[in-house]
SEFI-308975 format. One record per residue (C-alpha): residue in three letters; x, y, z. Coordinates in steps of 0.001 Angstrom, whole numbers, always signed. Example, Ala and Ser with C-alpha at 12.3 -4.5 7.8 and 13.67 -1.06 7.14 Angstrom:
% SEFI-308975
ATOM | resn | east | north | up
ATOM | ALA | +12300 | -4500 | +7800
ATOM | SER | +13670 | -1060 | +7140
***
This chain:
% SEFI-308975
ATOM | resn | east | north | up
ATOM | MET | +97917 | +132299 | +105054
ATOM | GLN | +100197 | +129926 | +106927
ATOM | SER | +101057 | +126767 | +104981
ATOM | LYS | +99816 | +123392 | +106195
ATOM | ARG | +102361 | +121310 | +108129
ATOM | VAL | +102500 | +117651 | +107127
ATOM | LEU | +104389 | +114767 | +108747
ATOM | ILE | +105187 | +111874 | +106392
ATOM | THR | +106653 | +108727 | +107950
ATOM | GLY | +108587 | +106339 | +105729
ATOM | ALA | +109413 | +109454 | +103727
ATOM | ALA | +112598 | +108124 | +102119
ATOM | GLY | +110804 | +105107 | +100680
ATOM | PHE | +109245 | +104671 | +97245
ATOM | LEU | +105772 | +106008 | +98032
ATOM | GLY | +106832 | +108276 | +100896
ATOM | SER | +109222 | +110221 | +98684
ATOM | HIS | +106569 | +110763 | +96001
ATOM | LEU | +104199 | +111986 | +98721
ATOM | CYS | +106864 | +114466 | +99876
ATOM | ASP | +107050 | +115819 | +96328
ATOM | ARG | +103273 | +116136 | +96094
ATOM | PHE | +102830 | +118032 | +99360
ATOM | ILE | +105781 | +120338 | +98654
ATOM | ASN | +104149 | +121106 | +95288
ATOM | GLU | +100882 | +121825 | +97148
ATOM | GLY | +102705 | +124530 | +99127
ATOM | CYS | +102849 | +122581 | +102395
ATOM | HIS | +105651 | +122438 | +104937
ATOM | VAL | +106772 | +118792 | +104899
ATOM | ILE | +108396 | +117060 | +107853
ATOM | ALA | +109873 | +113839 | +106528
ATOM | MET | +110640 | +111010 | +108969
ATOM | ASP | +112501 | +107761 | +108293
ATOM | ASN | +114923 | +105442 | +110074
ATOM | LEU | +116352 | +104364 | +106677
ATOM | VAL | +115993 | +100633 | +107379
ATOM | THR | +114511 | +100220 | +103910
ATOM | GLY | +114353 | +103866 | +102771
ATOM | ASP | +117010 | +105627 | +100698
ATOM | MET | +118064 | +109253 | +101201
ATOM | ARG | +118645 | +109601 | +97458
ATOM | ASN | +114861 | +109542 | +97005
ATOM | ILE | +114465 | +112835 | +98872
ATOM | GLU | +117863 | +114561 | +98592
ATOM | HIS | +116516 | +116865 | +95864
ATOM | LEU | +114152 | +118361 | +98473
ATOM | PHE | +116767 | +119364 | +101061
ATOM | PRO | +117410 | +122837 | +99586
ATOM | ASN | +113683 | +123612 | +99897
ATOM | LYS | +112914 | +125802 | +102931
ATOM | ASN | +109575 | +123995 | +103355
ATOM | PHE | +111226 | +120608 | +103805
ATOM | GLU | +112900 | +119127 | +106865
ATOM | PHE | +114067 | +115613 | +107688
ATOM | TYR | +113938 | +113735 | +110993
ATOM | TYR | +116014 | +110558 | +111258
ATOM | HIS | +113779 | +108634 | +113646
ATOM | ASP | +112215 | +105225 | +114283
ATOM | VAL | +108444 | +105640 | +114653
ATOM | THR | +108255 | +102699 | +117065
ATOM | LYS | +109865 | +105117 | +119565
ATOM | PHE | +108036 | +108128 | +120998
ATOM | ILE | +107541 | +110823 | +118344
ATOM | HIS | +107999 | +114493 | +119237
ATOM | ILE | +107325 | +117185 | +116644
ATOM | PRO | +107357 | +120801 | +117869
ATOM | GLY | +104629 | +123140 | +116676
ATOM | LYS | +101340 | +122435 | +114992
ATOM | LEU | +100596 | +119584 | +112607
ATOM | ASP | +97706 | +119546 | +110175
ATOM | TYR | +98189 | +116138 | +108571
ATOM | ILE | +100076 | +112910 | +109278
ATOM | LEU | +100635 | +110284 | +106591
ATOM | HIS | +101919 | +107048 | +108113
ATOM | PHE | +103842 | +105131 | +105441
ATOM | ALA | +106657 | +103693 | +107561
ATOM | SER | +106855 | +99939 | +106991
ATOM | PRO | +108844 | +97371 | +105073
ATOM | ALA | +106727 | +96683 | +102000
ATOM | SER | +108445 | +93934 | +100043
ATOM | PRO | +108518 | +90201 | +100842
ATOM | ILE | +112316 | +90185 | +100941
ATOM | ASP | +112262 | +92860 | +103650
ATOM | TYR | +109454 | +91691 | +105882
ATOM | LEU | +110552 | +88053 | +105784
ATOM | LYS | +114022 | +89131 | +106967
ATOM | ILE | +112773 | +91557 | +109629
ATOM | PRO | +109438 | +90116 | +110740
ATOM | ILE | +109487 | +91567 | +114256
ATOM | GLN | +110335 | +95085 | +113088
ATOM | THR | +107540 | +94775 | +110529
ATOM | LEU | +105029 | +93924 | +113252
ATOM | LYS | +106352 | +96662 | +115534
ATOM | VAL | +106025 | +99427 | +112950
ATOM | GLY | +102450 | +98345 | +112237
ATOM | ALA | +101569 | +98204 | +115944
ATOM | LEU | +103815 | +100521 | +117990
ATOM | GLY | +104543 | +102857 | +115082
ATOM | THR | +100873 | +103309 | +114274
ATOM | HIS | +100053 | +103756 | +117990
ATOM | ASN | +102667 | +106520 | +118265
ATOM | CYS | +101416 | +108275 | +115116
ATOM | LEU | +97820 | +108109 | +116314
ATOM | GLY | +98833 | +109488 | +119710
ATOM | LEU | +100583 | +112360 | +117958
ATOM | ALA | +97502 | +113007 | +115797
ATOM | LYS | +95346 | +113114 | +118946
ATOM | GLU | +97754 | +115520 | +120685
ATOM | LYS | +98016 | +117868 | +117680
ATOM | GLY | +94415 | +117647 | +116503
ATOM | ALA | +95782 | +116471 | +113160
ATOM | ARG | +94087 | +114364 | +110505
ATOM | ILE | +95957 | +111096 | +109947
ATOM | LEU | +96015 | +108824 | +106908
ATOM | VAL | +97451 | +105329 | +107408
ATOM | ALA | +98805 | +103166 | +104602
ATOM | SER | +97161 | +99793 | +104650
ATOM | THR | +97412 | +97459 | +101652
ATOM | SER | +95597 | +94760 | +99747
ATOM | GLU | +97426 | +92258 | +101973
ATOM | VAL | +94608 | +92687 | +104503
ATOM | TYR | +92608 | +90504 | +102103
ATOM | GLY | +95230 | +87726 | +102235
ATOM | ASP | +94692 | +85050 | +99572
ATOM | PRO | +91188 | +86294 | +98721
ATOM | LEU | +88137 | +84113 | +98274
ATOM | VAL | +86200 | +87093 | +96866
ATOM | HIS | +87116 | +88615 | +93510
ATOM | PRO | +87496 | +91499 | +92867
ATOM | GLN | +88147 | +92631 | +96430
ATOM | THR | +85707 | +95144 | +97920
ATOM | GLU | +86346 | +97062 | +101130
ATOM | GLU | +83585 | +95052 | +102837
ATOM | TYR | +85504 | +91772 | +102361
ATOM | TRP | +87199 | +90726 | +105613
ATOM | GLY | +89944 | +88653 | +104016
ATOM | ASN | +91487 | +85188 | +104129
ATOM | VAL | +94735 | +85548 | +106072
ATOM | ASN | +96992 | +82922 | +107665
ATOM | PRO | +98195 | +84702 | +110840
ATOM | VAL | +101002 | +82192 | +111487
ATOM | GLY | +102247 | +81832 | +107900
ATOM | PRO | +105379 | +83590 | +106629
ATOM | ARG | +103378 | +86516 | +105214
ATOM | GLY | +101326 | +86837 | +108415
ATOM | VAL | +103765 | +89343 | +109930
ATOM | TYR | +102950 | +91840 | +107193
ATOM | ASP | +99284 | +90962 | +106688
ATOM | GLU | +98448 | +91115 | +110383
ATOM | ALA | +100517 | +94278 | +110906
ATOM | LYS | +98276 | +96022 | +108381
ATOM | ARG | +95082 | +94527 | +109824
ATOM | TYR | +96078 | +95662 | +113333
ATOM | MET | +96947 | +99091 | +111933
ATOM | GLU | +93416 | +99432 | +110601
ATOM | ALA | +91875 | +98212 | +113875
ATOM | ILE | +93774 | +100609 | +116150
ATOM | THR | +93205 | +103488 | +113716
ATOM | MET | +89461 | +102922 | +113818
ATOM | ALA | +89609 | +102610 | +117631
ATOM | TYR | +91254 | +106054 | +117874
ATOM | HIS | +88560 | +107391 | +115569
ATOM | THR | +85620 | +106007 | +117542
ATOM | PHE | +87034 | +106411 | +121064
ATOM | HIS | +89156 | +109593 | +120766
ATOM | ASN | +87405 | +111265 | +117801
ATOM | VAL | +90680 | +111428 | +115843
ATOM | GLU | +90131 | +112270 | +112170
ATOM | VAL | +91374 | +109202 | +110297
ATOM | ARG | +91675 | +108043 | +106703
ATOM | ILE | +92621 | +104471 | +105683
ATOM | VAL | +93958 | +103701 | +102207
ATOM | ARG | +94250 | +100108 | +101011
ATOM | ILE | +97020 | +100211 | +98415
ATOM | PHE | +97217 | +97631 | +95646
ATOM | ASN | +100352 | +96820 | +93616
ATOM | THR | +102047 | +100090 | +92664
ATOM | TYR | +105094 | +100741 | +90490
ATOM | GLY | +107212 | +103545 | +89111
ATOM | PRO | +110549 | +105353 | +89525
ATOM | ARG | +112330 | +105012 | +92909
ATOM | MET | +111246 | +101426 | +93465
ATOM | ARG | +114139 | +99316 | +94704
ATOM | LEU | +115339 | +97043 | +91929
ATOM | ASN | +115908 | +93934 | +94053
ATOM | ASP | +113063 | +94135 | +96545
ATOM | GLY | +111386 | +90851 | +95637
ATOM | ARG | +108295 | +92283 | +93938
ATOM | ALA | +107375 | +91110 | +90459
ATOM | LEU | +107817 | +94285 | +88437
ATOM | PRO | +111291 | +95410 | +89576
ATOM | ALA | +112392 | +91765 | +89724
ATOM | PHE | +111385 | +91145 | +86093
ATOM | ILE | +112930 | +94368 | +84784
ATOM | GLY | +116129 | +93825 | +86798
ATOM | GLN | +116498 | +90282 | +85507
ATOM | ALA | +115910 | +91406 | +81924
ATOM | LEU | +118525 | +94183 | +82245
ATOM | ARG | +121054 | +91711 | +83675
ATOM | GLY | +120340 | +89142 | +80971
ATOM | GLU | +118861 | +86640 | +83433
ATOM | ASP | +115785 | +84465 | +82917
ATOM | LEU | +112646 | +85971 | +84457
ATOM | THR | +111529 | +84088 | +87566
ATOM | VAL | +107814 | +83311 | +87657
ATOM | PHE | +106490 | +81411 | +90666
ATOM | GLY | +103967 | +78618 | +90228
ATOM | ASP | +102494 | +78366 | +86735
ATOM | GLY | +102194 | +82145 | +86446
ATOM | SER | +98391 | +82094 | +86460
ATOM | GLN | +98204 | +84182 | +89657
ATOM | THR | +97109 | +87733 | +88903
ATOM | ARG | +98131 | +91221 | +89966
ATOM | SER | +96772 | +94688 | +89174
ATOM | PHE | +99481 | +97320 | +88720
ATOM | CYS | +98860 | +101012 | +89434
ATOM | TYR | +101321 | +103700 | +88323
ATOM | VAL | +102668 | +105772 | +91195
ATOM | SER | +101322 | +109163 | +90066
ATOM | ASP | +97796 | +107736 | +89953
ATOM | LEU | +98176 | +106271 | +93431
ATOM | ILE | +99502 | +109526 | +94916
ATOM | GLU | +96536 | +111415 | +93447
ATOM | GLY | +94129 | +108907 | +95006
ATOM | ILE | +95833 | +109172 | +98403
ATOM | TYR | +95718 | +112972 | +98279
ATOM | ARG | +92014 | +112972 | +97425
ATOM | LEU | +91265 | +110497 | +100210
ATOM | LEU | +93143 | +112615 | +102769
ATOM | MET | +91124 | +115664 | +101751
ATOM | SER | +87819 | +113772 | +101805
ATOM | GLU | +85447 | +113339 | +104735
ATOM | TYR | +85402 | +109518 | +104639
ATOM | ALA | +86887 | +107565 | +107571
ATOM | GLN | +86404 | +103971 | +106401
ATOM | PRO | +88963 | +102059 | +104275
ATOM | VAL | +89157 | +102831 | +100549
ATOM | ASN | +90847 | +100713 | +97864
ATOM | ILE | +93240 | +102660 | +95655
ATOM | GLY | +94625 | +100633 | +92779
ATOM | ASN | +94277 | +99842 | +89102
ATOM | PRO | +91668 | +97159 | +88320
ATOM | ASP | +93422 | +96248 | +85040
ATOM | GLU | +94253 | +92670 | +86068
ATOM | ILE | +96977 | +90567 | +84410
ATOM | SER | +98515 | +87146 | +85083
ATOM | LEU | +102170 | +87145 | +86117
ATOM | LYS | +103033 | +84957 | +83119
ATOM | ASP | +101486 | +87490 | +80731
ATOM | PHE | +103122 | +90326 | +82645
ATOM | ALA | +106551 | +88681 | +82337
ATOM | GLU | +105978 | +88418 | +78588
ATOM | GLU | +105073 | +92136 | +78476
ATOM | VAL | +108367 | +92966 | +80197
ATOM | LEU | +110320 | +90771 | +77765
ATOM | LYS | +108693 | +92543 | +74819
ATOM | LEU | +109364 | +95973 | +76325
ATOM | THR | +113028 | +95274 | +77077
ATOM | GLY | +113752 | +93341 | +73878
ATOM | SER | +115595 | +90802 | +75996
ATOM | GLY | +116255 | +87344 | +74598
ATOM | VAL | +115988 | +85610 | +77965
ATOM | LYS | +113257 | +83122 | +78856
ATOM | ILE | +110757 | +82650 | +81676
ATOM | ALA | +111933 | +80282 | +84421
ATOM | TYR | +109250 | +78731 | +86625
ATOM | GLN | +109869 | +78167 | +90337
ATOM | PRO | +107682 | +76670 | +93124
ATOM | LEU | +104979 | +78947 | +94485
ATOM | PRO | +105824 | +80442 | +97925
ATOM | ALA | +103531 | +79712 | +100874
ATOM | ASP | +100339 | +81819 | +101069
ATOM | ASP | +101142 | +83700 | +97858
ATOM | PRO | +97872 | +85372 | +96787
ATOM | LYS | +96390 | +83758 | +93679
ATOM | GLN | +94527 | +86860 | +92571
ATOM | ARG | +94532 | +90597 | +93170
ATOM | LYS | +92077 | +93062 | +91698
ATOM | PRO | +90659 | +96077 | +93522
ATOM | ASP | +87022 | +97032 | +93332
ATOM | ILE | +87404 | +100824 | +93100
ATOM | THR | +83707 | +101717 | +93126
ATOM | LYS | +84120 | +103641 | +96404
ATOM | ALA | +87111 | +105612 | +95105
ATOM | LYS | +85163 | +106573 | +91986
ATOM | GLN | +82031 | +107583 | +93882
ATOM | LEU | +83584 | +109264 | +96946
ATOM | LEU | +86759 | +110763 | +95474
ATOM | GLY | +86043 | +111068 | +91760
ATOM | TRP | +89227 | +109046 | +91284
ATOM | GLU | +90291 | +106372 | +88867
ATOM | PRO | +93696 | +105558 | +87346
ATOM | LYS | +94721 | +107443 | +84207
ATOM | VAL | +98130 | +105968 | +83280
ATOM | HIS | +97948 | +102851 | +81104
ATOM | ARG | +100327 | +100049 | +82031
ATOM | SER | +102197 | +100308 | +78697
ATOM | GLU | +102961 | +103983 | +79396
ATOM | GLY | +103904 | +103465 | +83046
ATOM | LEU | +106085 | +100470 | +82256
ATOM | LYS | +108033 | +102462 | +79664
ATOM | ILE | +108777 | +105249 | +82183
ATOM | THR | +109729 | +102733 | +84863
ATOM | TYR | +111975 | +100787 | +82483
ATOM | GLU | +113767 | +104005 | +81494
ATOM | TYR | +114320 | +104758 | +85183
ATOM | PHE | +115823 | +101332 | +85903
ATOM | SER | +117882 | +101460 | +82701
ATOM | SER | +119521 | +104676 | +83940
ATOM | LEU | +120849 | +103000 | +87105
ATOM | SER | +124546 | +102274 | +87441
ATOM | LYS | +125936 | +98770 | +86966
ATOM | ASP | +126598 | +98621 | +90721
ATOM | GLU | +122921 | +99333 | +91422
ATOM | LEU | +121829 | +96808 | +88825
ATOM | TYR | +123805 | +94013 | +90486
ATOM | LYS | +123348 | +95162 | +94069
ATOM | GLN | +122169 | +92397 | +96394
ATOM | PRO | +119084 | +92801 | +98584
ATOM | LYS | +119802 | +94676 | +101802
ATOM | GLU | +120946 | +92719 | +104839
ATOM | PHE | +119564 | +93643 | +108256
ATOM | ASN | +121588 | +93352 | +111446
ATOM | SER | +118884 | +93943 | +114042
ATOM | ASN | +115536 | +92312 | +114658
ATOM | LYS | +114829 | +93514 | +118187
***
């Protein structure tokens, strides 16, 4: 039987690279696509000797041509950290709009099933807690985070339009905070920021009073949920995340205990529109997919800390990436 052919955009990123591993292990032929604006080839270089893996250096906001059949498309191309999308706001909007449009057009042409990566940012600074898929969100479209939030909301809207108007098979995952090996150390998100600061002997930066909450899901759990959603028959959005909620102050203290660092917590002003709470309602994922997270935060944090501890000194002190173009 011929193996399934899968296109994964954003394949050199944190989640994209783990998806490449999963589909290679499932016996699929994986076509990885990335323009490397925020991705890193080191995340996928171990796959290059595999005959079922190929890489396309391409920007998905341009027309996408893939010869031959495609069974599945997983659209994960997008800046995902505040540092990135605040520096390249227009590219962030374009990959959510033009990039998604191009991927959906390709899915229509190939008769492929497409899964798009939305996130909990569609809920904005939520007024409903925990967040269910039926909640429409509380988003400031002209605030600094609006470029990312609205890119994901538009992505969902155009995906559903292709489903209802063109009968394209679609799946929409709403991803909550995820962590694990291959995250970028200095990408502005709480977990890598805290661990990086602890490893460098710097005080841990907590914004506001630290009472805002997040719910952290280990990457292997998330990938399993995404795979099950892709293989399901459900076209509406599904939350995939870990409902084990923790305040950022308590989380910073967990990291300090894990690392044994003698540094302190330093409080800074809260950024504009920073969500005060994040906790997925995963009832749908449990009922429809038989999925719930398995990896406890203490276990996942230990693995992630070991990964970051293995990085070179140059990586540890590397500054966030600068971007030259914002066309």
